[in-house]
TILONU-965308 format. One record per residue (C-alpha): residue number from 0; z, x, y. Coordinates in nm, 4 decimals, decimal comma. Example, Ala and Ser with C-alpha at 12.3 -4.5 7.8 and 13.67 -1.06 7.14 Angstrom:
2
<n->0	Z->0,7800	X->1,2300	Y->-0,4500>
<n->1	Z->0,7140	X->1,3670	Y->-0,1060>
end
This chain:
337
<n->0	Z->0,1798	X->-2,8039	Y->-16,8816>
<n->1	Z->-0,1223	X->-2,6674	Y->-17,0711>
<n->2	Z->-0,3420	X->-2,4436	Y->-16,8629>
<n->3	Z->-0,5346	X->-2,1341	Y->-16,9612>
<n->4	Z->-0,8004	X->-1,9028	Y->-16,8342>
<n->5	Z->-1,1504	X->-1,9413	Y->-16,9807>
<n->6	Z->-1,3961	X->-1,6504	Y->-16,9839>
<n->7	Z->-1,7597	X->-1,7349	Y->-16,9234>
<n->8	Z->-2,0450	X->-1,4991	Y->-17,0059>
<n->9	Z->-2,2034	X->-1,3608	Y->-16,6909>
<n->10	Z->-1,9776	X->-1,5701	Y->-16,4649>
<n->11	Z->-1,6332	X->-1,5483	Y->-16,3134>
<n->12	Z->-1,3418	X->-1,6706	Y->-16,5315>
<n->13	Z->-1,1991	X->-2,0148	Y->-16,4509>
<n->14	Z->-0,8703	X->-2,1930	Y->-16,5182>
<n->15	Z->-0,8732	X->-2,5058	Y->-16,7320>
<n->16	Z->-0,6154	X->-2,7719	Y->-16,8035>
<n->17	Z->-0,6086	X->-2,9249	Y->-17,1510>
<n->18	Z->-0,3531	X->-3,1875	Y->-17,2584>
<n->19	Z->-0,3042	X->-3,5113	Y->-17,4605>
<n->20	Z->-0,1942	X->-3,8390	Y->-17,3020>
<n->21	Z->-0,1439	X->-4,1573	Y->-17,5082>
<n->22	Z->-0,3532	X->-4,0123	Y->-17,7875>
<n->23	Z->-0,6458	X->-3,9089	Y->-17,5627>
<n->24	Z->-0,7352	X->-3,5522	Y->-17,4696>
<n->25	Z->-0,8047	X->-3,4533	Y->-17,1115>
<n->26	Z->-0,9778	X->-3,1209	Y->-17,0555>
<n->27	Z->-1,1379	X->-3,0024	Y->-16,7341>
<n->28	Z->-1,2142	X->-2,6880	Y->-16,5316>
<n->29	Z->-0,9484	X->-2,7112	Y->-16,2660>
<n->30	Z->-0,9821	X->-2,4100	Y->-16,0365>
<n->31	Z->-1,0117	X->-2,0394	Y->-15,9861>
<n->32	Z->-0,6323	X->-1,9712	Y->-16,0097>
<n->33	Z->-0,3504	X->-2,0690	Y->-16,2422>
<n->34	Z->-0,1735	X->-2,2471	Y->-15,9544>
<n->35	Z->-0,4779	X->-2,4644	Y->-15,8837>
<n->36	Z->-0,5017	X->-2,5583	Y->-16,2517>
<n->37	Z->-0,1335	X->-2,6538	Y->-16,2616>
<n->38	Z->-0,1680	X->-2,8717	Y->-15,9515>
<n->39	Z->-0,4883	X->-3,0385	Y->-16,0873>
<n->40	Z->-0,3147	X->-3,1161	Y->-16,4193>
<n->41	Z->-0,0113	X->-3,2604	Y->-16,2429>
<n->42	Z->-0,2304	X->-3,4819	Y->-16,0272>
<n->43	Z->-0,4246	X->-3,6053	Y->-16,3311>
<n->44	Z->-0,1021	X->-3,6860	Y->-16,5190>
<n->45	Z->0,0256	X->-3,8788	Y->-16,2151>
<n->46	Z->-0,3001	X->-4,0772	Y->-16,1922>
<n->47	Z->-0,2810	X->-4,1649	Y->-16,5624>
<n->48	Z->0,0840	X->-4,2736	Y->-16,5311>
<n->49	Z->0,0189	X->-4,4868	Y->-16,2226>
<n->50	Z->-0,2758	X->-4,6533	Y->-16,3890>
<n->51	Z->-0,0606	X->-4,7205	Y->-16,6967>
<n->52	Z->0,2096	X->-4,9001	Y->-16,5044>
<n->53	Z->-0,0230	X->-5,0715	Y->-16,2633>
<n->54	Z->0,0305	X->-4,8537	Y->-15,9550>
<n->55	Z->-0,3385	X->-4,8013	Y->-15,8824>
<n->56	Z->-0,4769	X->-4,7045	Y->-15,5387>
<n->57	Z->-0,5621	X->-4,9869	Y->-15,3030>
<n->58	Z->-0,9266	X->-5,0591	Y->-15,2427>
<n->59	Z->-1,1153	X->-5,2863	Y->-15,0014>
<n->60	Z->-1,2569	X->-5,5284	Y->-15,2611>
<n->61	Z->-1,5630	X->-5,6783	Y->-15,0951>
<n->62	Z->-1,7852	X->-5,9562	Y->-15,2235>
<n->63	Z->-2,1219	X->-5,8374	Y->-15,3467>
<n->64	Z->-2,2762	X->-6,0186	Y->-15,0475>
<n->65	Z->-2,0671	X->-5,8144	Y->-14,8030>
<n->66	Z->-2,1212	X->-5,4895	Y->-14,9861>
<n->67	Z->-2,4976	X->-5,5471	Y->-15,0130>
<n->68	Z->-2,5264	X->-5,5628	Y->-14,6349>
<n->69	Z->-2,3235	X->-5,2417	Y->-14,6098>
<n->70	Z->-2,5361	X->-5,0726	Y->-14,8743>
<n->71	Z->-2,8752	X->-5,1672	Y->-14,7256>
<n->72	Z->-2,7627	X->-5,0632	Y->-14,3760>
<n->73	Z->-2,6350	X->-4,7243	Y->-14,4838>
<n->74	Z->-2,9289	X->-4,6571	Y->-14,7171>
<n->75	Z->-3,2088	X->-4,7786	Y->-14,4887>
<n->76	Z->-3,3566	X->-4,4264	Y->-14,4854>
<n->77	Z->-3,4336	X->-4,4314	Y->-14,8572>
<n->78	Z->-3,7984	X->-4,4290	Y->-14,9595>
<n->79	Z->-3,7192	X->-4,7025	Y->-15,2118>
<n->80	Z->-3,5497	X->-4,9325	Y->-14,9559>
<n->81	Z->-3,8160	X->-5,2039	Y->-14,9905>
<n->82	Z->-3,7714	X->-5,2078	Y->-15,3641>
<n->83	Z->-3,3954	X->-5,2132	Y->-15,3188>
<n->84	Z->-3,4088	X->-5,5083	Y->-15,0782>
<n->85	Z->-3,6054	X->-5,7052	Y->-15,3338>
<n->86	Z->-3,3624	X->-5,6154	Y->-15,6132>
<n->87	Z->-3,0632	X->-5,7052	Y->-15,3953>
<n->88	Z->-3,2074	X->-6,0498	Y->-15,3151>
<n->89	Z->-3,2500	X->-6,1117	Y->-15,6850>
<n->90	Z->-2,9017	X->-5,9857	Y->-15,7776>
<n->91	Z->-2,7391	X->-6,1994	Y->-15,5079>
<n->92	Z->-2,8987	X->-6,5180	Y->-15,6449>
<n->93	Z->-2,6888	X->-6,4601	Y->-15,9608>
<n->94	Z->-2,3730	X->-6,2819	Y->-15,8430>
<n->95	Z->-2,3394	X->-6,4393	Y->-15,4953>
<n->96	Z->-1,9827	X->-6,4846	Y->-15,3743>
<n->97	Z->-1,8281	X->-6,2679	Y->-15,6478>
<n->98	Z->-1,5941	X->-5,9772	Y->-15,5657>
<n->99	Z->-1,7100	X->-5,6421	Y->-15,6883>
<n->100	Z->-1,4018	X->-5,6291	Y->-15,9106>
<n->101	Z->-1,5032	X->-5,9616	Y->-16,0709>
<n->102	Z->-1,8385	X->-5,8299	Y->-16,1946>
<n->103	Z->-1,7930	X->-5,7198	Y->-16,5549>
<n->104	Z->-2,0280	X->-5,5790	Y->-16,8181>
<n->105	Z->-2,0506	X->-5,9155	Y->-17,0043>
<n->106	Z->-2,1610	X->-6,0902	Y->-16,6831>
<n->107	Z->-2,4251	X->-5,8268	Y->-16,6243>
<n->108	Z->-2,5437	X->-5,8813	Y->-16,9815>
<n->109	Z->-2,5721	X->-6,2529	Y->-16,9078>
<n->110	Z->-2,7793	X->-6,1663	Y->-16,5996>
<n->111	Z->-3,0147	X->-5,9609	Y->-16,8143>
<n->112	Z->-3,0601	X->-6,2470	Y->-17,0606>
<n->113	Z->-3,1187	X->-6,4909	Y->-16,7771>
<n->114	Z->-3,3887	X->-6,2706	Y->-16,6241>
<n->115	Z->-3,5629	X->-6,2113	Y->-16,9583>
<n->116	Z->-3,5557	X->-6,5873	Y->-17,0244>
<n->117	Z->-3,7543	X->-6,6316	Y->-16,7017>
<n->118	Z->-4,0224	X->-6,4077	Y->-16,8466>
<n->119	Z->-3,9353	X->-6,0992	Y->-16,6444>
<n->120	Z->-4,0363	X->-5,7646	Y->-16,8004>
<n->121	Z->-3,7767	X->-5,5223	Y->-16,9195>
<n->122	Z->-3,8990	X->-5,2641	Y->-16,6681>
<n->123	Z->-3,8357	X->-5,5157	Y->-16,3820>
<n->124	Z->-3,4851	X->-5,5869	Y->-16,5063>
<n->125	Z->-3,4189	X->-5,2118	Y->-16,5413>
<n->126	Z->-3,5138	X->-5,1536	Y->-16,1755>
<n->127	Z->-3,2652	X->-5,4232	Y->-16,0751>
<n->128	Z->-2,9910	X->-5,2756	Y->-16,2946>
<n->129	Z->-3,0584	X->-4,9286	Y->-16,1542>
<n->130	Z->-3,0095	X->-5,0672	Y->-15,8032>
<n->131	Z->-2,6870	X->-5,2351	Y->-15,9034>
<n->132	Z->-2,5662	X->-4,9181	Y->-16,0710>
<n->133	Z->-2,6353	X->-4,7130	Y->-15,7542>
<n->134	Z->-2,4540	X->-4,9744	Y->-15,5451>
<n->135	Z->-2,1413	X->-4,9507	Y->-15,7643>
<n->136	Z->-2,1477	X->-4,5680	Y->-15,7584>
<n->137	Z->-2,1471	X->-4,5852	Y->-15,3794>
<n->138	Z->-1,8857	X->-4,8591	Y->-15,3836>
<n->139	Z->-1,6552	X->-4,6234	Y->-15,5701>
<n->140	Z->-1,7324	X->-4,3422	Y->-15,3276>
<n->141	Z->-1,6663	X->-4,5711	Y->-15,0309>
<n->142	Z->-1,3443	X->-4,7092	Y->-15,1824>
<n->143	Z->-1,4789	X->-5,0594	Y->-15,2417>
<n->144	Z->-1,4609	X->-5,0430	Y->-15,6228>
<n->145	Z->-1,2763	X->-4,8559	Y->-15,8997>
<n->146	Z->-1,5235	X->-4,8789	Y->-16,1856>
<n->147	Z->-1,8943	X->-4,9106	Y->-16,2371>
<n->148	Z->-1,9499	X->-5,1920	Y->-16,4903>
<n->149	Z->-2,3207	X->-5,1115	Y->-16,5187>
<n->150	Z->-2,2363	X->-4,7919	Y->-16,7075>
<n->151	Z->-2,1271	X->-5,0036	Y->-17,0038>
<n->152	Z->-2,4513	X->-5,2013	Y->-17,0139>
<n->153	Z->-2,7553	X->-5,0965	Y->-17,2157>
<n->154	Z->-3,0818	X->-5,0900	Y->-17,0262>
<n->155	Z->-3,3914	X->-5,2493	Y->-17,1727>
<n->156	Z->-3,6296	X->-5,0361	Y->-17,3738>
<n->157	Z->-3,9576	X->-4,9832	Y->-17,2009>
<n->158	Z->-4,2966	X->-4,9144	Y->-17,3587>
<n->159	Z->-4,4700	X->-4,5927	Y->-17,2509>
<n->160	Z->-4,6372	X->-4,6272	Y->-16,9104>
<n->161	Z->-5,0001	X->-4,7094	Y->-16,9214>
<n->162	Z->-5,2593	X->-4,4289	Y->-16,8933>
<n->163	Z->-5,5864	X->-4,5637	Y->-16,7561>
<n->164	Z->-5,8206	X->-4,2814	Y->-16,6658>
<n->165	Z->-6,1840	X->-4,2299	Y->-16,5844>
<n->166	Z->-6,4324	X->-4,0234	Y->-16,7825>
<n->167	Z->-6,6135	X->-3,7593	Y->-16,5790>
<n->168	Z->-6,9245	X->-3,9677	Y->-16,5414>
<n->169	Z->-6,7211	X->-4,2656	Y->-16,4253>
<n->170	Z->-6,5459	X->-4,0526	Y->-16,1644>
<n->171	Z->-6,8822	X->-3,9333	Y->-16,0301>
<n->172	Z->-7,0092	X->-4,2897	Y->-16,0204>
<n->173	Z->-6,7057	X->-4,4065	Y->-15,8286>
<n->174	Z->-6,7525	X->-4,1341	Y->-15,5679>
<n->175	Z->-7,1223	X->-4,2212	Y->-15,5308>
<n->176	Z->-7,0364	X->-4,5918	Y->-15,4782>
<n->177	Z->-6,7554	X->-4,5255	Y->-15,2281>
<n->178	Z->-6,7900	X->-4,5699	Y->-14,8519>
<n->179	Z->-6,8127	X->-4,2446	Y->-14,6497>
<n->180	Z->-6,4524	X->-4,2589	Y->-14,5283>
<n->181	Z->-6,3297	X->-4,3163	Y->-14,8858>
<n->182	Z->-6,5259	X->-4,0436	Y->-15,0699>
<n->183	Z->-6,3112	X->-3,7454	Y->-14,9661>
<n->184	Z->-5,9931	X->-3,9412	Y->-15,0377>
<n->185	Z->-6,1045	X->-4,0116	Y->-15,3937>
<n->186	Z->-6,2174	X->-3,6497	Y->-15,4418>
<n->187	Z->-5,8787	X->-3,5152	Y->-15,3278>
<n->188	Z->-5,7023	X->-3,7574	Y->-15,5595>
<n->189	Z->-5,9168	X->-3,6606	Y->-15,8603>
<n->190	Z->-5,8750	X->-3,2871	Y->-15,8068>
<n->191	Z->-5,5099	X->-3,2715	Y->-15,7078>
<n->192	Z->-5,3257	X->-3,5721	Y->-15,8610>
<n->193	Z->-5,1715	X->-3,6464	Y->-15,5220>
<n->194	Z->-5,0273	X->-3,9916	Y->-15,4554>
<n->195	Z->-5,2147	X->-4,2173	Y->-15,2105>
<n->196	Z->-4,9254	X->-4,2028	Y->-14,9598>
<n->197	Z->-4,9322	X->-3,8202	Y->-14,9772>
<n->198	Z->-5,3066	X->-3,8153	Y->-14,9111>
<n->199	Z->-5,3171	X->-4,0644	Y->-14,6225>
<n->200	Z->-5,0257	X->-3,8876	Y->-14,4388>
<n->201	Z->-5,1746	X->-3,5380	Y->-14,4943>
<n->202	Z->-5,1776	X->-3,3205	Y->-14,1799>
<n->203	Z->-5,3927	X->-3,0143	Y->-14,1086>
<n->204	Z->-5,0736	X->-2,8080	Y->-14,0722>
<n->205	Z->-5,0078	X->-2,8670	Y->-14,4429>
<n->206	Z->-5,3398	X->-2,7225	Y->-14,5567>
<n->207	Z->-5,3472	X->-2,3455	Y->-14,6130>
<n->208	Z->-5,6948	X->-2,2278	Y->-14,7007>
<n->209	Z->-5,7184	X->-1,8988	Y->-14,5124>
<n->210	Z->-5,5967	X->-1,7179	Y->-14,8195>
<n->211	Z->-5,9145	X->-1,7432	Y->-15,0286>
<n->212	Z->-5,7351	X->-1,6357	Y->-15,3463>
<n->213	Z->-5,4617	X->-1,8999	Y->-15,3286>
<n->214	Z->-5,5604	X->-2,1965	Y->-15,1093>
<n->215	Z->-5,3021	X->-2,4753	Y->-15,1278>
<n->216	Z->-5,1556	X->-2,7900	Y->-14,9749>
<n->217	Z->-4,7872	X->-2,7969	Y->-14,8893>
<n->218	Z->-4,6283	X->-3,1388	Y->-14,9435>
<n->219	Z->-4,2934	X->-3,1814	Y->-14,7738>
<n->220	Z->-4,2447	X->-3,5603	Y->-14,7651>
<n->221	Z->-4,2581	X->-3,6390	Y->-15,1366>
<n->222	Z->-4,1240	X->-3,9189	Y->-15,3515>
<n->223	Z->-3,8328	X->-3,7058	Y->-15,4731>
<n->224	Z->-3,7870	X->-3,5234	Y->-15,1425>
<n->225	Z->-3,8751	X->-3,1870	Y->-15,2940>
<n->226	Z->-4,1388	X->-2,9560	Y->-15,1470>
<n->227	Z->-4,4469	X->-2,9340	Y->-15,3682>
<n->228	Z->-4,7436	X->-2,6948	Y->-15,3531>
<n->229	Z->-5,0873	X->-2,8147	Y->-15,4622>
<n->230	Z->-5,3504	X->-2,5566	Y->-15,5600>
<n->231	Z->-5,7029	X->-2,6324	Y->-15,4342>
<n->232	Z->-6,0360	X->-2,5744	Y->-15,6001>
<n->233	Z->-6,3622	X->-2,5049	Y->-15,4152>
<n->234	Z->-6,4871	X->-2,8657	Y->-15,4337>
<n->235	Z->-6,1668	X->-2,9951	Y->-15,2679>
<n->236	Z->-6,1769	X->-2,7289	Y->-14,9962>
<n->237	Z->-6,5405	X->-2,8068	Y->-14,9225>
<n->238	Z->-6,4708	X->-3,1760	Y->-14,8907>
<n->239	Z->-6,1657	X->-3,1207	Y->-14,6618>
<n->240	Z->-6,3578	X->-2,8772	Y->-14,4411>
<n->241	Z->-6,6150	X->-3,1473	Y->-14,3655>
<n->242	Z->-6,3383	X->-3,3354	Y->-14,1853>
<n->243	Z->-6,2271	X->-3,0519	Y->-13,9603>
<n->244	Z->-6,2521	X->-3,1006	Y->-13,5856>
<n->245	Z->-6,1595	X->-3,4675	Y->-13,5938>
<n->246	Z->-5,9265	X->-3,4186	Y->-13,2991>
<n->247	Z->-5,6169	X->-3,5380	Y->-13,4808>
<n->248	Z->-5,3206	X->-3,3751	Y->-13,6556>
<n->249	Z->-5,4011	X->-3,5997	Y->-13,9528>
<n->250	Z->-5,6808	X->-3,5245	Y->-14,1997>
<n->251	Z->-5,7909	X->-3,8784	Y->-14,2851>
<n->252	Z->-5,8657	X->-4,1156	Y->-13,9953>
<n->253	Z->-5,9785	X->-4,4814	Y->-13,9722>
<n->254	Z->-6,2875	X->-4,5835	Y->-13,7780>
<n->255	Z->-6,0541	X->-4,6174	Y->-13,4776>
<n->256	Z->-5,9569	X->-4,2526	Y->-13,5038>
<n->257	Z->-5,6019	X->-4,3364	Y->-13,6103>
<n->258	Z->-5,4210	X->-4,2239	Y->-13,9303>
<n->259	Z->-5,5464	X->-4,4362	Y->-14,2146>
<n->260	Z->-5,2898	X->-4,6903	Y->-14,3383>
<n->261	Z->-5,4621	X->-4,8566	Y->-14,6322>
<n->262	Z->-5,7850	X->-4,8471	Y->-14,8306>
<n->263	Z->-5,7350	X->-5,1427	Y->-15,0665>
<n->264	Z->-6,0461	X->-5,3371	Y->-14,9673>
<n->265	Z->-6,2909	X->-5,0465	Y->-14,9601>
<n->266	Z->-6,1527	X->-4,9124	Y->-15,2887>
<n->267	Z->-6,2000	X->-5,2432	Y->-15,4653>
<n->268	Z->-6,5532	X->-5,2632	Y->-15,3247>
<n->269	Z->-6,6276	X->-4,9161	Y->-15,4670>
<n->270	Z->-6,4895	X->-5,0110	Y->-15,8065>
<n->271	Z->-6,7015	X->-5,3255	Y->-15,8168>
<n->272	Z->-7,0167	X->-5,1332	Y->-15,7262>
<n->273	Z->-6,9385	X->-4,8696	Y->-15,9877>
<n->274	Z->-6,8745	X->-5,1319	Y->-16,2568>
<n->275	Z->-6,5173	X->-5,0112	Y->-16,3200>
<n->276	Z->-6,2602	X->-5,2788	Y->-16,4208>
<n->277	Z->-5,8800	X->-5,2765	Y->-16,4633>
<n->278	Z->-5,8292	X->-4,9768	Y->-16,2414>
<n->279	Z->-5,5872	X->-4,8925	Y->-15,9578>
<n->280	Z->-5,5916	X->-4,6099	Y->-15,7082>
<n->281	Z->-5,2838	X->-4,4669	Y->-15,8765>
<n->282	Z->-5,4892	X->-4,4330	Y->-16,1958>
<n->283	Z->-5,6817	X->-4,1508	Y->-16,0225>
<n->284	Z->-5,3559	X->-3,9592	Y->-16,0602>
<n->285	Z->-5,3622	X->-4,0391	Y->-16,4344>
<n->286	Z->-5,7302	X->-3,9290	Y->-16,4392>
<n->287	Z->-5,6366	X->-3,5896	Y->-16,2918>
<n->288	Z->-5,3493	X->-3,5412	Y->-16,5413>
<n->289	Z->-5,5606	X->-3,6412	Y->-16,8385>
<n->290	Z->-5,8491	X->-3,4078	Y->-16,7570>
<n->291	Z->-5,6124	X->-3,1260	Y->-16,6577>
<n->292	Z->-5,4682	X->-3,1293	Y->-17,0130>
<n->293	Z->-5,8010	X->-3,1828	Y->-17,1863>
<n->294	Z->-5,9302	X->-2,8775	Y->-17,0074>
<n->295	Z->-5,6450	X->-2,6605	Y->-17,1294>
<n->296	Z->-5,3543	X->-2,7230	Y->-16,8906>
<n->297	Z->-5,0018	X->-2,7515	Y->-17,0280>
<n->298	Z->-4,7397	X->-3,0218	Y->-16,9838>
<n->299	Z->-4,4885	X->-2,7992	Y->-16,8067>
<n->300	Z->-4,7228	X->-2,6950	Y->-16,5242>
<n->301	Z->-4,8505	X->-3,0565	Y->-16,5048>
<n->302	Z->-4,4959	X->-3,1709	Y->-16,4432>
<n->303	Z->-4,4703	X->-2,9348	Y->-16,1447>
<n->304	Z->-4,8117	X->-3,0324	Y->-16,0060>
<n->305	Z->-4,7319	X->-3,4033	Y->-16,0175>
<n->306	Z->-4,3835	X->-3,3475	Y->-15,8767>
<n->307	Z->-4,1879	X->-3,4977	Y->-16,1649>
<n->308	Z->-3,8252	X->-3,3915	Y->-16,2167>
<n->309	Z->-3,8370	X->-3,4111	Y->-16,5960>
<n->310	Z->-4,0845	X->-3,3176	Y->-16,8674>
<n->311	Z->-4,0300	X->-3,6649	Y->-17,0107>
<n->312	Z->-4,2215	X->-3,8068	Y->-16,7201>
<n->313	Z->-4,5410	X->-3,6451	Y->-16,8512>
<n->314	Z->-4,4841	X->-3,7269	Y->-17,2189>
<n->315	Z->-4,7360	X->-4,0102	Y->-17,1859>
<n->316	Z->-5,0077	X->-3,7438	Y->-17,1533>
<n->317	Z->-4,9213	X->-3,5592	Y->-17,4775>
<n->318	Z->-5,2220	X->-3,7122	Y->-17,6535>
<n->319	Z->-5,4614	X->-3,5373	Y->-17,4178>
<n->320	Z->-5,2949	X->-3,2018	Y->-17,4801>
<n->321	Z->-5,3519	X->-3,2529	Y->-17,8543>
<n->322	Z->-5,7217	X->-3,3192	Y->-17,7855>
<n->323	Z->-5,7540	X->-2,9758	Y->-17,6239>
<n->324	Z->-5,5627	X->-2,8103	Y->-17,9088>
<n->325	Z->-5,7966	X->-2,9720	Y->-18,1644>
<n->326	Z->-6,1007	X->-2,8421	Y->-17,9701>
<n->327	Z->-5,9530	X->-2,4915	Y->-17,9634>
<n->328	Z->-5,8749	X->-2,4971	Y->-18,3348>
<n->329	Z->-6,2256	X->-2,6238	Y->-18,4138>
<n->330	Z->-6,3656	X->-2,3342	Y->-18,2063>
<n->331	Z->-6,2055	X->-2,0995	Y->-18,4606>
<n->332	Z->-6,4217	X->-2,2324	Y->-18,7432>
<n->333	Z->-6,5932	X->-1,9407	Y->-18,9232>
<n->334	Z->-6,3832	X->-1,6753	Y->-18,7505>
<n->335	Z->-6,2270	X->-1,5503	Y->-19,0734>
<n->336	Z->-6,4385	X->-1,7091	Y->-19,3447>
end
């Protein structure tokens, strides 16, 4: 047995096992006591031995059809369930009838090639692979699979996401051309970077503007399920205040005084009147991000405002940060010479 205590700076010491088995090293933090580490090492050695001689734990090896039904039922609460349902239907057309244990990396690679041959984009295939990977992770957890074959498959490289944004004069023109019920929605999107779903489901209880120094919106039902706080400027506050007293808990109402569900038709009408082509509502979010950086904002704070989990998600806006830096450097002309 090879266990030892490992000291960690600023943290409690832990016990680690570290041993070789068939030429491969196994090292892991195993517990807070020496006894826990010994037991963990013994269990790991037993697992390796049983796997070597074929005595592996029994699993309920379902077909992918059966497991898909189980997965969709247990994960029906996910925000991405509609996307998952679409991916599952596509995956089943290829893997239908196969046991989970029969799906290997080479078959998944064949699936990728078949999808690409049909003209599907790499990003589409990646969403399907991500769904399959999640399914296998849960299959392991639910004792329906031993391994996740998707881990040994390389995802498709994707080009940077598009950044279509409006210049300031285009944004003003779009607001001027929008119907009355749409104007405040566009203004909130341009000044906050909020998603359309976050705007349309906004409640008065989420808006905190009594504190004049730090007025903000509190978003609780977000894409990544993390609470987000959106700072508000005077223009946004003014626009929101115009809607007060509508008799509803929701801020944005339809002409029937019900929470607004969609704005597709009126938004397209406004775009046409404003002479703006190749533009989606989500691009208002890109517009906010682009102008935020061009006006001196930084990528790290932008990540938090937009609610992204990683700085990589805002890398697409790096160019706009460089524009601001160039302006600042040019402003230094003549300072020392």
